[in-house]
C-alpha positions in Angstrom: 183.1 -127.8 -30.2 181.6 -125.0 -28.0 178.9 -122.9 -28.1 181.0 -119.8 -28.7 182.8 -121.5 -31.7 179.3 -123.2 -33.2 177.4 -120.1 -32.8 178.9 -116.8 -32.1 175.8 -114.9 -32.2 173.9 -116.6 -29.5 176.9 -117.0 -27.5 177.4 -113.4 -27.5 173.8 -112.6 -26.1 173.9 -115.2 -23.9 177.2 -113.7 -22.2 175.5 -110.5 -22.2 172.0 -111.8 -20.3 175.0 -113.1 -18.0 176.3 -110.0 -17.4 172.9 -108.1 -16.9 171.7 -110.6 -14.2 175.0 -109.8 -12.3 174.7 -106.1 -12.9 170.9 -105.4 -12.4 168.4 -106.2 -9.4 166.1 -108.8 -10.4 163.1 -108.0 -8.1 160.5 -109.6 -10.1 159.0 -112.0 -7.7 158.4 -114.8 -10.1 162.2 -114.9 -11.0 165.2 -116.3 -9.2 168.3 -117.9 -9.7 169.0 -121.7 -10.2 172.5 -123.2 -9.0 174.9 -124.3 -11.1 174.1 -127.8 -10.0 170.5 -127.4 -11.3 171.8 -125.7 -14.6 174.4 -128.8 -15.0 170.9 -131.2 -14.8 169.2 -129.0 -17.1 172.0 -128.7 -19.7 172.7 -132.5 -19.8 172.4 -135.7 -22.0 168.9 -136.4 -20.2 167.4 -134.2 -23.2 168.5 -136.8 -25.7 165.7 -139.2 -24.5 162.4 -139.8 -25.5 160.3 -141.6 -22.1 156.5 -141.5 -23.2 154.5 -142.6 -20.2 155.2 -143.1 -16.6 157.8 -144.7 -14.6 158.0 -148.5 -15.4 155.5 -147.8 -18.0 157.5 -146.5 -20.7 156.3 -146.8 -24.4 159.9 -146.6 -25.7 163.2 -148.9 -24.4 166.1 -147.3 -23.1 164.6 -145.5 -19.9 166.0 -147.5 -17.2 168.1 -144.6 -15.7 165.4 -141.9 -16.6 163.1 -144.0 -14.5 165.4 -143.7 -11.9 166.0 -140.0 -11.8 162.2 -139.6 -12.3 161.4 -141.6 -9.3 164.1 -139.8 -7.3 162.3 -136.5 -7.8 158.8 -137.6 -6.9 160.0 -139.3 -3.8 162.0 -135.9 -2.7 158.8 -133.9 -3.5 156.7 -135.9 -1.2 159.3 -135.8 1.4 160.1 -131.9 1.2 156.2 -131.4 1.7 156.2 -134.1 4.3 153.6 -136.1 2.4 152.9 -139.8 2.7 153.0 -141.8 0.0 150.3 -144.1 0.9 147.9 -141.0 0.9 149.4 -138.9 -1.8 150.4 -139.2 -5.6 152.8 -136.7 -7.7 153.3 -136.1 -11.2 156.5 -134.1 -12.4 156.0 -134.1 -15.9 153.8 -130.9 -16.7 156.1 -128.7 -18.5 154.7 -125.6 -17.0 152.2 -124.4 -14.3 149.7 -123.5 -16.7 149.8 -127.0 -18.3 149.6 -128.7 -14.6 146.3 -126.5 -14.0 144.7 -127.5 -17.3 145.3 -130.9 -16.7 143.7 -130.9 -13.4 140.5 -129.6 -14.8 140.7 -132.1 -17.6 141.1 -134.8 -15.0 138.5 -133.8 -12.8 135.7 -132.0 -14.7 133.9 -131.8 -17.9 134.3 -129.0 -20.5 131.6 -126.5 -19.9 131.9 -126.9 -16.2 132.2 -123.7 -13.9 135.5 -123.0 -12.2 136.1 -120.5 -9.8 139.3 -118.6 -9.0 140.7 -115.2 -7.9 139.7 -112.4 -10.3 142.9 -111.5 -12.4 142.9 -107.6 -11.4 143.0 -108.6 -7.8 145.8 -111.1 -8.3 144.8 -114.3 -9.7 146.3 -116.3 -12.8 145.6 -116.6 -16.2 145.6 -120.5 -16.3 142.6 -120.1 -13.2 140.2 -119.2 -16.3 140.5 -115.6 -17.3 138.3 -113.7 -19.4 137.6 -109.9 -19.7 135.0 -108.3 -18.0 133.1 -108.0 -21.2 133.3 -111.3 -21.8 136.3 -111.7 -23.9 137.9 -115.0 -23.5 141.5 -114.7 -22.9 143.2 -117.9 -21.7 142.7 -121.2 -23.5 141.1 -122.5 -19.9 138.1 -119.9 -20.5 137.5 -121.1 -23.9 137.0 -125.0 -22.4 135.4 -124.2 -19.3 133.1 -121.5 -17.5 135.3 -119.1 -15.5 133.6 -117.3 -12.6 135.5 -115.1 -9.8 135.7 -114.2 -6.2 137.4 -110.7 -5.2 139.5 -108.8 -2.7 137.5 -106.6 -0.3 137.7 -102.9 -1.3 138.8 -101.3 1.8 140.9 -104.4 3.2 142.4 -105.4 0.0 142.3 -108.9 0.9 140.0 -111.8 0.6 136.8 -111.8 2.4 136.0 -115.4 2.7 132.1 -114.8 3.6 132.0 -113.2 -0.3 133.8 -116.1 -1.4 131.3 -118.4 -0.1 128.5 -116.4 -1.4 130.3 -116.3 -5.0 130.9 -120.1 -4.5 126.7 -120.7 -3.7 125.9 -118.4 -6.8 127.9 -120.0 -9.4 128.3 -123.5 -7.9 131.6 -124.4 -9.5 133.1 -127.6 -10.0 136.4 -126.5 -8.9 137.5 -124.0 -6.5 141.2 -122.4 -6.9 143.1 -120.4 -4.7 146.6 -119.0 -5.5 147.6 -116.3 -7.9 150.6 -113.8 -8.9 149.8 -111.0 -7.0 148.3 -111.8 -3.9 150.5 -110.8 -1.1 148.5 -112.2 1.9 148.6 -115.9 3.2 145.3 -117.6 2.0 143.1 -119.3 4.6 143.2 -123.0 3.3 141.0 -124.6 5.5 138.3 -122.1 5.0 138.4 -122.6 1.2 138.1 -126.3 1.8 135.2 -125.6 3.5 134.0 -123.3 0.9 134.6 -126.1 -1.8 132.6 -128.7 0.4 129.7 -126.7 0.9 129.1 -126.5 -2.9 130.8 -129.8 -3.7 133.5 -128.6 -5.3 137.1 -129.7 -5.6 140.0 -127.4 -4.1 142.8 -127.0 -6.0 145.5 -124.7 -4.1 148.0 -123.3 -6.7 151.2 -122.6 -4.8 153.3 -121.5 -7.6 154.5 -118.5 -6.2 155.1 -119.5 -2.6 156.0 -123.2 -2.8 159.4 -122.6 -1.6 157.8 -120.7 1.5 155.7 -123.4 2.2 158.3 -126.3 2.0 160.1 -124.5 4.7 156.9 -123.9 7.1 157.4 -120.1 6.9 154.0 -119.8 4.7 151.2 -122.2 5.6 150.8 -125.4 3.9 147.4 -126.3 1.9 148.1 -130.1 1.9 145.9 -131.0 4.8 142.9 -129.5 3.1 143.5 -129.5 -0.8 142.2 -132.2 -3.1 144.9 -131.0 -5.6 148.0 -128.7 -4.9 150.2 -127.7 -8.0 153.1 -125.5 -8.2 155.7 -124.0 -10.4 159.5 -125.1 -9.7 161.3 -121.7 -11.0 160.2 -119.2 -8.4 160.7 -119.5 -4.4 162.0 -123.0 -5.2 165.0 -122.0 -7.3 164.5 -124.7 -9.7 164.2 -124.8 -13.5 161.0 -124.5 -15.5 158.8 -127.0 -14.8 155.7 -128.2 -12.4 154.3 -130.4 -9.7 150.9 -131.8 -9.4 150.1 -133.2 -5.9 147.0 -135.0 -5.1 145.3 -137.7 -3.3 146.0 -141.1 -4.4 142.4 -141.8 -5.7 142.9 -139.4 -8.1 146.6 -139.9 -9.4 145.8 -142.4 -12.4 143.7 -139.3 -13.8 145.9 -136.8 -13.3 148.8 -138.6 -15.0 146.5 -139.7 -17.9 145.4 -135.9 -18.4 149.1 -135.0 -18.4 150.1 -137.8 -20.9 148.7 -138.6 -23.3 146.0 -135.9 -22.8 148.2 -132.8 -22.9 151.7 -133.7 -23.5 154.0 -136.1 -25.6 157.5 -137.1 -23.9 158.3 -135.4 -20.8 161.4 -133.0 -20.6 163.7 -135.4 -18.5 166.4 -132.7 -18.4 163.8 -130.5 -16.5 162.5 -133.2 -14.5 166.5 -134.0 -13.3 166.6 -130.2 -12.6 163.6 -130.2 -10.3 165.2 -133.3 -8.1 168.2 -131.2 -7.7 166.5 -128.5 -6.6 164.3 -130.3 -4.2 167.4 -131.6 -2.7 168.6 -128.3 -2.4 165.3 -127.4 -0.4 165.9 -129.9 2.1 169.1 -128.7 3.2 169.3 -126.1 6.5 170.5 -123.1 4.3 167.4 -123.2 2.2 165.2 -122.8 5.7 167.2 -119.8 6.3 166.8 -118.2 2.8 163.1 -118.5 3.0 162.8 -116.9 6.2 164.8 -114.0 4.9 162.8 -113.9 1.5 159.9 -112.9 3.6 161.9 -110.5 6.1 163.3 -108.8 3.0 159.9 -108.3 1.4 158.5 -107.1 4.4 161.1 -104.5 4.8 160.6 -103.4 1.2 156.9 -102.8 2.2 157.5 -100.8 5.2 160.2 -98.6 3.6 158.1 -97.7 0.7 154.9 -97.1 3.2 157.2 -94.8 5.2 157.7 -92.8 1.7 153.9 -92.6 1.2 153.5 -95.5 -1.0 150.0 -97.5 -1.6 151.3 -101.0 -0.8 148.4 -103.1 -1.7 147.0 -104.6 1.7 149.4 -102.6 3.8 152.1 -105.2 3.3 153.1 -108.8 2.8 153.3 -112.2 4.0 155.1 -113.8 1.5 157.7 -112.8 -1.3 156.1 -110.1 -3.2 155.0 -106.7 -2.8 152.2 -104.8 -5.0 151.9 -101.1 -5.3 149.4 -98.7 -6.7 151.5 -95.7 -7.9 148.1 -93.7 -8.7 149.1 -91.2 -6.0 152.1 -90.8 -7.4 151.0 -89.7 -10.9 152.7 -92.4 -12.7 151.3 -95.5 -14.6 152.9 -98.8 -13.7 154.5 -99.3 -17.0 156.1 -96.0 -16.8 157.8 -97.1 -13.6 159.1 -100.0 -14.7 160.7 -98.6 -17.5 162.0 -95.9 -15.8 163.6 -98.3 -13.0 165.0 -100.5 -15.7 167.1 -97.5 -16.8 168.4 -97.4 -13.3 169.2 -101.3 -13.3 166.3 -102.1 -11.1 163.9 -104.7 -12.7 160.0 -104.9 -11.6 157.2 -105.9 -13.4 154.1 -103.4 -14.2 150.8 -105.1 -12.7 147.0 -104.7 -12.2 146.0 -103.7 -8.6 142.7 -103.8 -7.1 140.7 -100.8 -7.2 141.9 -99.6 -10.4 140.3 -99.9 -13.6 143.6 -99.7 -15.8 144.1 -102.5 -18.4 146.7 -104.9 -17.8 148.9 -103.6 -20.7 148.9 -100.1 -18.9 148.3 -100.7 -15.3 148.2 -98.7 -12.2 150.7 -100.6 -10.2 154.3 -102.4 -9.7 155.0 -105.6 -8.6 158.3 -106.3 -6.9 159.6 -109.2 -4.6 163.0 -110.2 -2.7 163.3 -114.1 -4.0 166.2 -113.3 -6.1 167.9 -110.6 -4.2 167.7 -113.0 -1.2 169.5 -115.6 -3.2 172.3 -113.4 -3.7 172.7 -112.9 -0.2 171.0 -109.4 0.3 169.6 -108.5 3.8 167.4 -106.1 5.0 169.5 -103.3 5.3 170.2 -103.5 1.8 166.3 -103.8 1.0 166.1 -100.1 2.7 168.7 -98.8 0.3 167.0 -100.3 -2.6 163.6 -98.9 -1.6 165.2 -95.7 -1.5 166.7 -95.8 -5.0 163.0 -97.1 -6.2 161.6 -93.7 -4.4 164.4 -91.5 -6.3 163.5 -93.0 -9.6 159.6 -93.0 -9.4 159.6 -89.3 -7.7 161.7 -88.2 -11.1 160.1 -90.3 -13.7 161.6 -88.4 -16.8 165.0 -87.5 -15.3 167.7 -89.2 -17.5 170.4 -87.9 -15.4 169.2 -89.5 -12.2 168.7 -93.1 -14.2 172.3 -92.8 -15.4 173.4 -91.9 -11.9 171.7 -94.7 -10.2 172.4 -97.2 -12.9 176.2 -96.9 -12.1 175.4 -97.0 -8.2 173.0 -99.9 -8.4 175.4 -101.6 -10.6 178.1 -101.2 -8.3 176.4 -102.3 -5.5 174.8 -105.2 -7.4 178.5 -106.5 -8.5 179.3 -107.0 -4.6 176.7 -110.0 -4.6 177.6 -113.1 -6.2 174.7 -114.7 -8.3 174.4 -118.7 -7.8 174.6 -120.4 -10.7 177.2 -117.9 -12.2 179.5 -116.8 -9.7 179.4 -119.9 -7.5 
């Protein structure tokens, strides 16, 4: 029987969520739309099978076809990123990016060792060892390892690699991590590897956000320099929830053991299949066109907001995301995000460099172009959307304006099909 018959309550809200995704503008840069093909793979009979272990070395029987699917997915991952299987190994079993990063730490260093990543308020990620400035440990990683951080320059709001090197020599980390959730500029992977080498550390490049942009060459690749590269698959790769770990072949056995049996039991075979499908889609010429448009659209959003006197962090973006400090607008990030949602525009409140505001009530918003671009929107559409954003933020308590814009935005959004829902 169908979901609507078996569980009409869940079906009702699933249907409402599908409608919401059509009617609203999804601008959170870590969100995207999956294709119907990816959804078919994820919602398949593969979730019925348990498959602890690696391909050809499963603990349970009945995994012949599961092995083939995982083999294909791993092969496609290496092919998409132009990696030689004689040099690189890949694991596609980690269920999330945070688990993937924890697996890397677990494999390569010991509890209590020092790790160094980007300061969270400057764009870093929880899984890179976040603890509050007062020492309170927040992420599980910070309970296991000794976290320390590098920072963006106060004036340029970009990384100062000389200072990164200074911090590395002060703290002597065993792993240096690049990447984060709210850093809009490209990272100099060559320089990061040189810094890691100077203190005898591993270099882990976490490209969770820009994986699809790296795959198509519109953002710089870390693979020439990193010991390990991790990524999630749900963002610019347009895949399901999941993660991929790439590492040099001399480390892959340690990584595999850290994922299973170290952190997980059986992998999510249905998600691995969905990852395989999205990797196949990313190999197609249309995906290259998509990735280029993602950056064009994000850069247009940034330039349009700058024209309207918004404090865009670092003065723009090289990627898919734009970070904005709203202090000069007299509104907090949370207030702005709530007001924009009333107008059918979905962004998220975010910490920004140079502000002491806490993560639950930060000074900025983070917005991006991946999902809008997946619906076929172009730079002229970004100009219109930036104008709507400005109208809302300039009138943060005017419910009449919110209601008028909500209808206008909905009408606009429905002109663009949603992948996986309308194809």
